N, C-alpha and C positions, 0 to 999 in steps of 0.2 A: 200768664205763663202756665204751661201744663206739666204734668208729673215727671217725665223722664228727662226734661231739659236740664241743662246745667244751671248753676246758680245765677249767672248773669244772662242766660238766654232769654229772649223775648219772643213771644208767639203771637201771631195774628190769627185769631180763630176764624172758622168758617162763618160767613154771614148768615143771617136768618133765612135768606131765601134759598140757601144751598139745598140740593137734593142729595142727601147722603148716599154715597156709593154709586151715584149716577152722574152723567155729564149734565151740568147745569145748562140751560138754554143760553146761548150767546146772543148778545144784542145785534140787531142789524146796524151796519155801519152808518147809515143815514140818520139814525136816531141818536148818535153820540153827539154830545155837546161840542161846539167849536171853541177852541181856545188856541193860545200860542205857546210854544215851547222854544227855549233857546238852550241848546246843548253845546257846551264848550269842548272842543277837541283840539289837541296840540298837533295832531297829524304828524307828518314826517319833517316839518320845518321847525317845530318848537315854538312857533308863534301861535298862541291860542286864537281860535276862530269860533265865533258863535254860529252854530248851525240853526237856522230858523225852520221850525217844523210846526205844522198844525197839530193840535192834540189828536185829531182823528187819525193822523198818520201813525203815531205811536199806538193808538188803539187798533189800527189796521194790522200792524205787526203782531200785537198781542193776540188778537182774535185768530189770525192765521196760524200762529204758533200753537195756540190752544187746540185748534182743530187738528192739526197734523200730528201733535203729540198725544192726543186723546186725553187732555187734561180734564179732570173732574173733581168732585167734592171729596173724594177719598185721597187726593194727593196732598203730600206734605213736602214743601220746598225748603231746602236748607240754604240760607243766604250767607255767603262767605266773601263776596266781592263788594267793593265800595258802592254805596247807593248812588253817588253822583253819576255812575255809569248808566247810560240809558238802557242797556240790555238788562242790568240788574233791576232797574225800576220796573221794566216790563215783566220780568220773570218772577221777581219777589213780591211785587205789589199788584200790578194790573191783572195778570193771568189768574192768580189765586182768587182775587175778588170776582172776576168774571166767572170762573168755574166753581166758585164756592169752596175752594181748597184752603189750605193752611200754610203759613210761612213761619219758620223759626229763624230768628236772627241770633247769631252767636257773636256778640260784639267783641269779646276778648279774642276769639279766633280771628275775626275779621281784622282787628287792629294789628294782630301779629302778622297777618298776611300782608297788610298794607305797609308795614315797616320793615318787612323782610326778616323778622325774628323767627326763631324756631316755633313751629306750630304742629300740634298733633291732630292732623286731619282725620286719621283713622278713628281716634277717640270721639271726635265730633260726630262722625257718621254713625258710629255704633250707638252713641248716646241718643241722638235725635231720631235715627232710623227713618230717614226721608225717603220719598219716592223719586224726587227730582232735585237737581242742583246744576249750577254752571261753574266750570273751572277753566282757568287758563292752563296751557300745556305744562307750565312749571309746577302748578299745584297738582295736576294729574300725575306727573312724574313723582312728586313727593308722596302722594297717596299710594301709588304702586309700591314704592320703596318701603313704606311703613307696613303695608299689608304683607309684603313678602317677608319682611323681617319678623313679623309676628306669626307668620305661617297661617294666615287666615284669609277670609274673603269679605267682600262688602256685605252689608246687611241684605237679607233677601227682599226687603221692601224696595230697594233701589231699582228703578226701572229706566231712568233716563238721566244721563249726565252730558250736558252740552259742553263742547270744548271749542274754544275759539280765541281770537285775539292775537295769535301768532301761529306759525307752522308747528304741527305736532310731529316730533321726531318718530320715525318708524319704530325705533327700539322701544319708545314709551308706549306706542300703540300695541306692539306685540306683548309687552308686559301687562298692559291693562286687559287685553284679550285673554291672556293666560289666567288672569286672576278673576275673570268673569265680571269685570266692571262694564256696565252697559253704557259705553261712551259713544257719542255721536258728534262728529266734527261739523263745524259750520263756518260761515264767512259773512261778514257784514261790515258796515261803516256807518258812522253817525249821519252822514249825508243821505243815507237811504233808510233812516229810522231803525238803524242797528243791525237788521238781519236781511241778507240777500238770498242765502242758500243754506240748507242744513240737511244732514242725513237724518233719517228717522227709521223706526222699525218697519221692515218690509222694503225699504229703499236705502240701504246702508252700504256704502263702498269706502272702507278705510283708505286714507291717503287722498281723498277728495273732500271738497266742502259740501258735498251733497248736491241735490237738485235745487234749482231756484224755487222760491216760494210760489205757490199758485197765485196767478194774477200779476206776477212780475215778468217782464221781458228782459232777458239777459243775452247779450250777443258779444262776440269777440271781433273787434275792429282793429286791425294792425297789431295784433297780440294784446290789445288792451280790453279789459272788461268794461262793457257799457251797459248801464241799467236804466230802464224806464218803467214807470208804473206808479201806482198811488203813493208809495212812501218816499219818493224822491223829494228832497228838500225844496223849500221856496228860494233859498239862497243863503248867503252868510249875512250876519248882522252888519248893517251899514254898508252892505255890498249890493251888487247888481242881482236881479232875479236870476235864478239858476235855470239852465236849459232843462227841458223835460227828459232829454237823454243825457244821463250823467256819466261822464267819462271818469272812471274811478281812479285812474293812474296805476292800477294793478295789472300785472301781466298774468294771463291765464288761458285756459283752453276748456272746451266742453267736449267730452267724449261722445262716442256713438250712442250711448244710453242716456245722455242728458246730464251726466254728473260734471260738476264744475271743479276744475283743478287750478289752484293758485300757485304761481311761480315766484312772485315777489313784486316789488315796486318798480315801475319803469325808470324813475329817476334815481333809483339806488343801484342799478345795474353797473357792475364793474367789468371793464374791458381790459383784459390782460395784454401784455406786450406781444403775445403771440396771436392776439385777435379773438381770444375766447371770451364769451359772455358768462358772467357768474352772477346769479342772484344771491346777494349776501345773506338774505333770510334763510336760504337753504342750508348754508354752512353754520350759521348761528344756531339753528334749531338743533344741531347735533350736540350742543352743550346744555340744552335745556334740561333742568331737573337736578343738576349737580348742586347740592346744598352749599358748596363753597363759592358758587358763582351767582351773583345777583343779576347780572346782565352781561351781554357781550356784543361786540360790533366787529364784523368782518370788513376790513377797510384797507385801502391802499396806503402805503407810507409815502405820501407825495405822489406826484404825477407819474414818475417813472419807477416807483418802488413796487416790489411784489406785494400782493395783498397779504395781510396778516390778521391776527385776532387781538383786539383790545378787550381785555377781560376786567370787568368791574366786579371786584370781590365782594362777597357778603361779609358781615361781621365775623362769622365763623371762618370764612375763607381767608380773611385777613390774618386771623390767628394761626391758621394752618400754614399760610404762605410765609409768615415770619420764621417758622421753624423749618419748613420744607425747602423754600427757595425757588428760584426761577426755573431751574432744571426740572424740578418735579412738576411745576405748572405747565411747562412746555410738553412734558411727557403726557400729562393729563389731556391737554388739548389735541395733541397728535393722535392719541388713542381714540378719543371721541370722534375724530374726523377721518379715521382710517378708511371708512367706506367711500369717501369722496374720491373722485378721480385725482390723479397727481396734480393736475394744473389748478385744482380748486382747493387744495389743502393749504392751511396757513403757513406762510413762509417765515413768520416771526410771531412772538407772543409778547404782549405788554400788559403788565398788571397795574390796576388802578384801585386805590382804596376807596371805601364809601365816602370818606371825607373829601378826597380829591374829586370824586365824581360830583359831589354836591357843590364844591367850590367852583368848579369849571362848568357847571350846568350840563353835565353829560346825560342826565336822566330827567325826564319830565316828572311832574308830580304823580302821574299814574304809573311810573316805572318804565315807560317806553324810552328807548335810547333816542338821543337827539343827534342826528348825523351831522348837521351843520356845526354844532358845538364840538363834536368829536373831530371833525376835519380841522377846525381851528386849533384844537388841543394837539393833534398830531403834528401840525405845521410848527407849532411852538416847540414841541418835544424834539423834532428833527433838527431844528435850528440850534437848540440848546446843546444837543449831543453831537453836532456835526464835527466839531474839532476833536472832542474827547474820544469819540468812537468811530471817527472817519465816516460819519454820516449814517451809521447803523444804530438801530435801537438795541 
């Protein structure tokens, strides 16, 4: 552990071969040892799947990211996300070792992030003064709120904050830009060794996931993102070998300059009674960052019902809701979604406590919403309320 870190912070020092202040030579891919990795992902179904990767595929992603971000031995990475995530393994462990950099683990902060408890991100960044980190949109939103409240800016050392895992709301992106947070959106999935595309200095277009990593082929086939190249997985554990062209199940487009834009999941698309297609991730992203909301799901209330918002409250949100009531929650949701076209705005709002969400399995262990479980929950809720409220929530 080094001087300015917090009491429980843990630091991985630069290895002896690091070239201080210079970019360490990165190994040729063919020299990397061969091994097997199994990365479990719950995906959109809630059923865990073991993604089978060769160790060189994780190394391929790490080497590629190190090169395009200019990682070197002067870098200090702040690790805040769970280490079971492949991306955090790559960014917190593999890249710093390859480049001769340093990683600071903040276990108290990371535990608070994982459990949804209040966390002072601004303090962690000021204390560690990192050059790089990875945040999900909810944490970036929290960081912008804390910086704005303190009327301050991120440490001058910070040069690269990768953001991914969910859509980044435009309002959060604008706030981060105004505060001079050097954030770069990206996109990836475990089946492709974590990263498919990312923005970077010199090639940054907010609102997109950036350009595909060099060496990856990304195409759009019937609106679906299809990836081929070195990091595509071998297949799922106990499953058939995967095709070399991996159909991601994500809807997207590539603009004229080669930047990838993500619209949502194919199997999540909601078709309204008027024939409009709505990607629920688009509407859900508008609520990202509110500390009262742990997660949310834009979902139909039955086959014929208008789409609405199921809101899973945070512990702080549950306390607020007990005093404020449903009307204030509805107002909060409608205000957040006011920039959406009328057909895509939530027609109803349903609050769920953290205990209810856990009991009904509405969230995976990594915090992602479980749409099949939410669909079953909604069906039970509608049935239970059909007589009392004439079928309405």
